[in-house]
Every structure is written in C-alpha cells, then in structure tokens.
C-alpha positions in Angstrom: 21.4 14.5 -32.8 21.1 17.8 -34.2 22.0 20.5 -31.5 18.8 23.2 -31.7 19.8 26.5 -30.4 19.2 26.9 -26.9 16.4 29.5 -26.7 15.0 31.0 -23.4 11.8 29.2 -24.6 11.7 25.2 -24.9 9.0 25.0 -27.8 6.6 22.2 -27.8 8.3 19.8 -29.6 5.7 17.0 -29.7 2.3 19.2 -30.2 0.4 18.3 -33.5 2.1 14.5 -33.0 1.0 13.2 -29.4 -1.5 16.1 -28.8 -3.5 18.8 -30.7 -1.3 21.6 -31.5 -3.7 24.2 -31.7 -5.3 25.8 -28.5 -8.6 25.3 -29.1 -8.8 21.6 -30.4 -6.4 20.9 -27.1 -8.5 22.6 -24.7 -11.9 20.8 -26.3 -9.8 17.5 -25.8 -9.0 18.0 -22.1 -12.6 19.0 -21.7 -13.8 15.4 -23.0 -10.8 13.7 -20.9 -11.7 15.3 -17.6 -15.4 14.6 -17.8 -14.7 11.1 -18.6 -12.1 10.7 -16.1 -12.1 9.4 -12.5 -13.2 12.0 -9.8 -11.3 12.0 -6.4 -12.9 10.9 -3.1 -14.7 14.1 -1.3 -13.0 13.0 1.9 -9.7 13.1 -0.1 -6.9 16.0 0.5 -5.0 17.0 -2.3 -2.0 14.2 -3.5 1.4 14.8 -2.8 2.3 13.1 -5.9 1.0 11.5 -9.0 2.2 9.0 -11.4 0.7 9.5 -15.0 1.3 8.1 -18.6 2.9 9.7 -21.1 1.8 8.4 -24.5 -0.6 9.8 -27.2 -3.6 11.4 -25.8 -5.3 9.2 -28.2 -4.4 6.4 -26.3 -3.6 7.7 -22.8 -5.2 10.8 -22.5 -8.6 9.4 -20.4 -5.6 7.7 -17.9 -3.9 10.6 -17.7 -6.9 13.0 -16.9 -7.8 10.7 -14.1 -4.3 11.1 -12.6 -4.6 15.1 -12.5 -8.4 15.1 -11.8 -7.6 14.2 -8.1 -6.1 17.7 -8.2 -9.6 19.6 -6.5 -10.4 23.0 -7.6 -8.4 25.6 -5.8 -5.3 23.7 -4.9 -2.5 26.2 -4.1 0.8 24.4 -5.3 3.3 26.7 -5.5 5.6 24.4 -7.7 5.1 21.0 -9.9 8.3 19.0 -10.1 7.5 16.7 -13.2 10.0 13.6 -13.3 10.6 11.8 -16.3 12.9 9.0 -17.6 14.8 10.0 -20.9 13.7 7.8 -24.2 16.5 9.4 -26.1 19.8 10.0 -24.1 21.6 7.9 -21.5 23.6 9.9 -18.7 24.7 10.1 -15.0 21.8 11.5 -12.4 19.3 13.7 -14.0 19.0 16.9 -16.0 17.1 20.0 -14.7 16.3 22.8 -17.5 17.8 25.7 -16.5 17.6 27.6 -20.1 14.5 29.5 -20.0 10.7 28.7 -19.6 8.7 25.6 -21.4 5.6 26.5 -23.9 2.9 24.0 -24.9 -0.3 25.3 -27.2 -1.8 26.5 -24.3 0.9 29.3 -23.3 4.0 29.2 -21.6 4.8 28.0 -18.0 7.2 29.6 -16.1 10.1 27.3 -14.7 11.3 28.3 -11.5 14.7 29.0 -12.8 16.3 30.1 -9.0 15.7 27.1 -7.9 16.4 25.1 -10.8 20.1 27.0 -11.0 20.6 26.3 -7.5 19.7 22.6 -8.0 22.5 22.4 -10.6 24.9 23.8 -9.0 24.5 22.6 -5.7 24.0 18.9 -6.5 26.5 15.9 -7.7 23.6 14.0 -9.2 21.5 17.1 -11.1 23.0 19.3 -13.9 22.1 21.8 -16.0 22.5 20.3 -19.4 19.3 21.4 -21.4 20.0 19.1 -24.5 18.0 15.9 -22.9 15.0 18.3 -22.6 14.9 19.3 -25.9 13.7 16.2 -27.9 12.1 14.2 -25.2 8.2 14.0 -24.9 7.6 11.7 -21.8 7.7 15.2 -19.9 6.0 17.7 -22.4 3.3 15.9 -22.7 2.3 16.1 -18.9 2.0 19.8 -18.9 -1.4 20.4 -20.8 -2.8 18.6 -18.3 -1.1 20.5 -15.5 -2.2 24.0 -17.2 -5.8 22.5 -17.5 -6.0 21.7 -14.0 -3.9 24.3 -12.2 -5.0 27.1 -14.2 -4.3 29.6 -11.5 -1.0 29.1 -12.6 2.3 27.5 -10.8 6.4 27.2 -11.2 7.3 24.0 -13.1 10.6 22.6 -11.9 11.2 19.9 -15.1 14.0 16.9 -14.7 15.0 14.2 -16.9 16.5 11.0 -16.0 19.0 9.5 -17.8 20.3 6.7 -15.4 19.6 3.2 -15.0 20.8 3.1 -11.3 19.1 2.9 -8.4 21.6 4.3 -6.2 21.3 7.3 -8.8 17.9 7.4 -8.3 18.0 7.5 -4.6 20.9 10.1 -4.5 18.3 12.3 -6.4 15.8 11.6 -4.1 18.0 12.7 -1.3 18.5 16.1 -3.5 14.5 16.6 -4.0 13.4 15.5 -0.1 13.8 19.1 1.1 11.0 19.7 -1.2 9.0 17.0 -1.1 6.3 18.4 1.1 2.5 19.9 0.4 3.5 23.0 -1.1 4.6 21.2 -4.1 3.2 18.1 -6.4 5.3 15.8 -8.2 4.2 14.6 -11.4 6.1 11.2 -12.3 6.0 10.1 -15.8 5.8 6.6 -17.1 3.8 4.1 -19.2 3.9 0.3 -17.9 4.0 -2.6 -19.9 5.3 -2.3 -23.5 3.9 -4.7 -26.3 2.9 -7.9 -24.7 -0.8 -9.1 -25.6 -4.0 -7.7 -24.2 -4.4 -10.2 -21.5 -0.8 -10.2 -20.9 -0.6 -6.6 -20.2 -3.3 -6.5 -17.8 -1.6 -9.3 -15.5 1.7 -7.7 -15.8 0.4 -4.2 -15.2 -1.5 -4.9 -12.4 1.4 -6.7 -10.9 3.5 -3.9 -11.1 1.4 -1.5 -10.3 0.7 -3.7 -6.7 4.6 -3.2 -6.3 4.6 0.8 -6.6 1.7 1.2 -4.0 3.3 -1.1 -1.9 5.9 1.9 -1.0 8.9 -0.3 -0.7 11.3 0.2 -3.5 13.0 -3.2 -3.4 9.6 -4.7 -4.1 9.5 -2.5 -7.4 12.8 -3.9 -8.4 12.0 -7.4 -7.6 8.6 -7.3 -9.4 10.3 -6.0 -12.5 13.0 -8.7 -12.5 10.5 -11.0 -11.9 8.4 -9.5 -14.9 11.2 -10.1 -17.3 12.1 -13.9 -16.1 7.8 -14.8 -16.9 8.9 -15.4 -20.6 5.7 -13.3 -21.7 5.8 -12.8 -25.6 6.6 -9.4 -26.8 7.3 -8.0 -23.4 10.1 -5.5 -23.7 9.4 -3.6 -20.4 7.0 -3.8 -17.7 7.5 0.1 -17.0 9.6 2.2 -19.1 9.9 5.1 -16.7 10.9 2.8 -13.5 14.0 4.8 -12.5 11.4 8.5 -12.8 8.9 6.0 -10.0 12.0 4.8 -8.2 13.0 7.9 -7.3 9.7 9.1 -6.0 9.4 5.7 -3.8 12.6 6.5 -2.2 11.2 10.0 -1.3 8.1 8.2 0.2 9.8 4.8 1.4 9.4 5.0 5.5 7.1 8.2 5.7 3.3 8.3 6.2 2.4 8.1 2.7 -0.1 6.0 0.7 -0.2 4.9 -2.9 -3.8 4.5 -4.6 -4.5 3.1 -8.2 -7.3 5.2 -9.5 -7.6 4.0 -13.3 -6.2 1.8 -15.8 -6.3 1.3 -19.1 -3.9 0.0 -22.4 -3.6 0.9 -25.9 -6.1 -2.1 -26.8 -9.1 -0.6 -25.3 -9.2 2.2 -28.0 -11.7 1.6 -30.2 -10.8 2.9 -33.5 -7.0 2.1 -33.0 -6.8 -0.9 -30.8 -4.2 -3.7 -31.6 -5.1 -6.3 -28.8 -1.8 -8.2 -30.3 0.9 -5.5 -29.2 -0.6 -3.1 -26.6 1.2 -0.4 -23.9 -0.2 -0.1 -20.5 -1.5 3.2 -18.4 -1.8 3.6 -14.8 -2.9 6.9 -13.2 -1.7 6.4 -9.1 -2.3 9.1 -6.7 0.2 9.5 -3.5 -1.5 11.0 -0.2 -0.2 11.8 3.2 -1.9 9.3 5.2 -4.9 10.4 7.1 -4.1 9.9 11.4 -4.6 6.1 12.0 -7.9 5.3 13.9 -6.1 4.7 16.5 -2.3 5.9 17.9 0.7 5.3 20.8 2.1 7.6 22.7 5.8 6.8 22.9 5.1 6.2 26.6 2.5 3.7 25.9 4.8 1.7 23.7 7.3 1.8 26.4 4.7 0.7 28.8 3.3 -2.2 26.7 7.3 -3.7 26.4 7.8 -3.5 29.5 4.4 -5.5 30.2 5.7 -7.9 27.7 9.3 -8.3 29.3 8.1 -8.7 32.5 5.4 -11.3 32.0 8.3 -13.0 29.5 10.8 -13.2 32.5 8.2 -14.6 34.8 7.0 -17.3 32.6 10.7 -18.0 32.9 10.8 -17.9 36.7 13.0 -14.9 36.7 10.7 -12.8 38.8 6.8 -12.5 39.6 4.8 -9.9 37.2 3.9 -7.1 38.9 2.5 -3.9 37.1 3.4 -1.6 39.8 4.9 1.2 38.4 3.1 1.2 34.6 1.0 3.5 33.8 -1.9 1.6 32.5 -4.1 4.3 30.8 -5.5 5.6 28.3 -5.1 3.2 25.2 -4.0 0.6 27.1 -7.3 0.0 29.2 -9.0 0.0 25.9 -10.1 -3.6 24.2 -7.9 -4.0 21.5 -5.9 -7.0 19.9 -2.2 -7.1 19.1 0.5 -9.8 18.2 4.0 -10.2 20.0 6.8 -11.3 18.1 10.1 -12.6 19.5 13.3 -11.8 17.6 16.8 -13.3 18.0 18.9 -10.7 16.0 16.6 -11.1 12.7 15.4 -14.9 13.2 12.1 -15.1 14.4 11.5 -17.2 17.3 7.7 -16.8 18.1 4.6 -14.8 17.1 1.3 -15.2 18.5 -1.7 -12.5 18.7 -5.2 -12.1 18.9 -7.7 -9.9 16.8 -10.8 -9.7 19.3 -10.7 -8.9 22.9 -12.3 -8.8 25.9 -10.2 -7.7 27.9 -7.9 -4.4 27.9 -5.0 -4.4 25.7 -2.0 -4.3 28.1 -3.6 -8.0 29.5 -3.4 -9.0 25.7 0.2 -7.8 25.2 0.8 -9.8 28.8 -0.8 -13.0 27.7 0.8 -12.9 24.0 4.5 -12.3 25.5 4.4 -15.5 27.3 2.6 -17.5 24.3 5.1 -16.3 21.5 7.9 -18.1 23.5 5.9 -21.2 23.2 4.8 -20.7 19.7 5.1 -24.5 18.4 6.1 -23.3 15.2 9.9 -22.9 16.6 12.4 -24.7 19.2 11.2 -22.8 22.5 13.9 -20.3 23.8 16.6 -21.4 26.1 16.3 -19.6 29.6 20.0 -18.2 29.1 18.3 -16.5 26.0 15.7 -14.9 26.9 17.4 -11.6 28.1 18.8 -11.3 24.4 15.9 -11.8 22.2 13.8 -8.6 21.4 10.0 -7.8 21.6 7.9 -6.9 18.7 4.7 -5.4 19.4 1.7 -5.0 16.7 -1.3 -3.4 18.0 -4.2 -4.0 15.6 -7.3 -1.9 14.0 -10.4 -4.0 14.1 -10.4 -6.1 11.1 -12.5 -4.9 8.0 -14.1 -7.4 5.2 -13.1 -7.1 1.7 -14.5 -7.9 -1.5 -11.6 -7.5 -3.5 -7.9 -7.9 -3.6 -7.6 -4.4 -5.1 -8.1 -2.8 -1.5 -5.3 -4.6 -0.5 -1.9 -2.3 0.2 1.0 -4.0 0.7 3.0 -2.4 3.8 -0.2 -1.1 5.0 -2.4 -3.9 5.5 -2.5 -7.4 6.9 -4.3 -9.9 5.4 -6.6 -12.4 7.5 -8.1 -15.4 5.3 -10.8 -17.4 7.1 -12.9 -20.3 5.4 -15.6 -22.2 8.0 -13.2 -22.8 10.9 -9.8 -22.4 9.2 -7.7 -19.1 9.5 -4.5 -17.4 8.6 -3.0 -14.4 8.5 0.1 -12.1 7.6 0.8 -8.9 9.7 1.4 -5.7 7.2 5.4 -5.8 7.7 5.6 -9.2 6.3 5.1 -7.9 2.8 7.7 -5.0 3.7 10.4 -7.4 5.0 10.0 -10.3 2.4 9.0 -8.1 -0.9 6.4 -10.3 -1.9 4.0 -9.2 -4.7 0.2 -9.1 -3.7 -0.1 -12.6 -5.4 2.3 -14.4 -3.4 1.1 -12.4 -0.1 -2.1 -13.9 -0.7 -0.9 -17.2 -1.9 1.7 -18.2 1.0 -1.1 -17.0 3.8 -3.5 -19.0 2.2 -1.2 -22.2 1.8 1.4 -21.9 4.5 -0.8 -20.0 7.6 -4.4 -21.5 6.8 -3.6 -24.5 5.2 -6.2 -23.9 2.1 -3.8 -24.0 -0.8 -2.2 -21.5 -2.7 -5.8 -20.4 -4.5 -7.6 -21.1 -1.3 -7.9 -17.5 -0.3 -10.5 -17.1 -3.8 -12.9 -18.8 -2.3 -12.2 -17.4 1.7 -13.5 -14.8 3.2 -10.9 -11.7 2.9 -10.1 -9.0 5.8 -7.5 -6.4 6.1 -6.3 -4.8 9.0 -3.5 -2.2 10.2 -1.3 -2.3 12.8 1.2 0.2 14.9 4.4 -2.2 15.1 7.0 -1.0 17.5 10.1 -3.0 18.8 12.3 -2.6 21.9 15.0 -2.2 19.1 13.5 0.2 17.3 12.9 2.4 20.5 16.3 2.5 21.3 17.4 3.6 18.0 14.6 6.3 18.0 
C-alpha cells in the first residue's frame, strides 16, 4: 500500500464509488433513504448505540437509514464513536484517528482530537496510527448518515479495529467504558453474511442477529462458530465486522441494555442489480437503555424472600418450624405475583419449581416453591446434611404476554412459555444466558424437553414471554 501524506483532513476516499460524490446528489439520495426507512417508536428514547451496514448505498442505504432514523430530531449527542473493523490491515487492538478531521461531500466533521490523543496515549490497546483509516470504507460510509441526522453537529471519535482477538475486543471495551453513556452515541459498522444464496442468507442472518440481541458475547461467538460448520454454500463469513460488534457487546454485557432488530435486507432484494445466488446481508439494530421494569424489588425485599425460602426449606427437613416473625412482609411481597425457586449445589441444579399465576401473596408463593424445589422429581432429593450448603435462586415473574412471532423473543431478557392444550413447558430467561443457546435451540429444547411436544412442536403451540427479576443468596453476598 502506498503511504499517502497524512494531512489534517482525511478526504472522502469512497465518495463517487460507494455513495454519490456530489453534495446535491448525496443529499437527494439520503432524502429518499430516510423517507423509506423504518420510523422509531414514539415511546422510545434515543438509542445508546446503532449497528449499521457499510456496503454501497445502492444495496444497503435504506437499511442504514433505518438504523440512523432511530435517532430522534433534536438528539443532543456530544460525540459519536464510530467503530469499524478493518478490511485492509491486520494489527493488534484499534487505531483512533489523531491526525486531523474527517470529510465527506456534506462537509468536514471535526474529530475530538484531545480525546483521540488521550486514548492513544493512555490506552495499551488503542494506537494513533493513521494508516488504517486512509483506505477503509466501513467507517467512512457511516458519516453522511450521521451528518444528515445530526445536522446540529457533533464531534467524531473514529476507531478502526485490526484485531481478530476477542481478548483485544474486551480490552477495547474496557478502555471505552467511561464514554459509554447517554451523552455519546456509538455506531458499529458491519455487514452480515457474505455470498451465500438468498434463502440461506435470510436464515443465517436471522440467527446471527438473534445472537447479537441476546446481549451475550459468548452466544455471538458460539453462533459465528456454528455458522462456519453449517456447510452453507459460498458462505465466506456471517459477519465481517464481528470484532466491532463483539466490542459493543462487551460494553453492554450485564448492563441494563436491550438490543432491538429494526430492519433487514440483503443485496438480492435490489430490483436493478439483484443476484440471488451470491448475496450480502444487512441488519439495522438499535441498542437502548432498558426502561424500568413493570415491577422491581428493593435489596431488603430480596433478602426477605431469600429468608422466607431458607426458613421454609429448613422447616420441611425438620430443622426448626417456619415462622414469619421479624420478616418485613410489606409492599410487593404482598402482591399476587408468580415466582420460581431454584436450588443449586455449586453450579449444579438440584431442583427448580414455580408458578406463573398466583392467588396468594408473593412471599407465600416463594415459601411453597422452596419446598417443592427440594422435591423436584427430575432430581435426586437433597440429603438433609446438604441443605445448608445449597444456594437459593429466586425468579420473580412478570405476567405472561402472548406473542405472535418469535421475533418478539429477546434472548436473555425473556423467558418462554409454550402451551398446547393441557401440555406446557417453560424456560426462565437466565437459561439462554447460561447455555448460550440460539433462539432456535431455546425454543426447540423447551418444546421437546420441557413440554414434550417434539423439537418443532412450538410452531403449532401458543407462545408466551415473560420477564423475571432474578437474584440469589450468592449474588447478594457478592454484591
């Protein structure tokens, strides 16, 4: 690669190729894309992050516009961090542009140079090498959408990843964590499947997107590896910018964030240039700070429920008589809510029983389920001398909500309840997180192993989702 003189302005290398190089034409094309794009829900707040494609606008422009259209008018982001994986170079960690500002046909975007230099100087995982930025399209093509949607201006922090190491991605997320807040927007640049047939792309892109919205980095890595083994003709990769997406997921992992699929297409959907034999997939995904749950428990209420469960369990083994003396049975503990109680010996499940609907207060449900969990017929009943060593996990449940499409299921957030006639089965939300299953596995295993309907039985059954506030005596001790 010939080294270009590093000027104060990074010129638009791909204007006129990936997107119009004339301001008036680019403005007109963006007008059309945003008119066709998916509008945000009026109830939503501005996103914390966006995942957007980076192909030529003729193929992916509408999908990218759907991502950026989730930004509401008047959004006041101070900075926009654009994170893209290099298609040209391989190097450790990431490079932030410190040599000047970025330019598109719509004008110059100022880089937050003080912050960029600080990141390069203080982080072991981020360098200030400008070369990765010079010929990389995946970051550049995002910028006109930002200029269009954030016309009031913003400062740019452009980062290009040269790594294929999940460890580097995690280190980069740690370096960027102080800036991952509502003041800043993070834009992640990636396309999805490369070069399978049209129908195969739709399937694999859906599975990969499900892994992303699970907000579980392990699930994404397992899904990418599983996709490699599916023997799909011509599939070169199921996500070219996977390191950038993984970095985002390390930023959101364990936090109160929800991923939402906004729009999807692949290059085969283009009416003028469609080739359905070899396509590239494009998803628009938005990340939001979770809204407050319909119910929540204070730490004292969690402690009380754990005491209820422990006293009830001991009572059932003859180790004292259950008494509610000294327990603050007030507030949400007296509401009629469902709950599950699970017993663990280390990481090994020893019993799990619960109920969704209740005609009695929550604390009484927990009292009963603790005893029932110790008698779960799927497991050997715990010996009396092991009871004190068992840990308790309680899941307080929101009401069931019937769904019409599996697209409404968010792995890690939703539990599922499958019902057909008098037969039913459920998996709690944390099951998907602990196993790293895909949505297909989550549904198939619940249908087959819990409801006894067979792997595909869920397709002809009623589907419900619910949320849970999950806590354990182990988690409270460590908090």
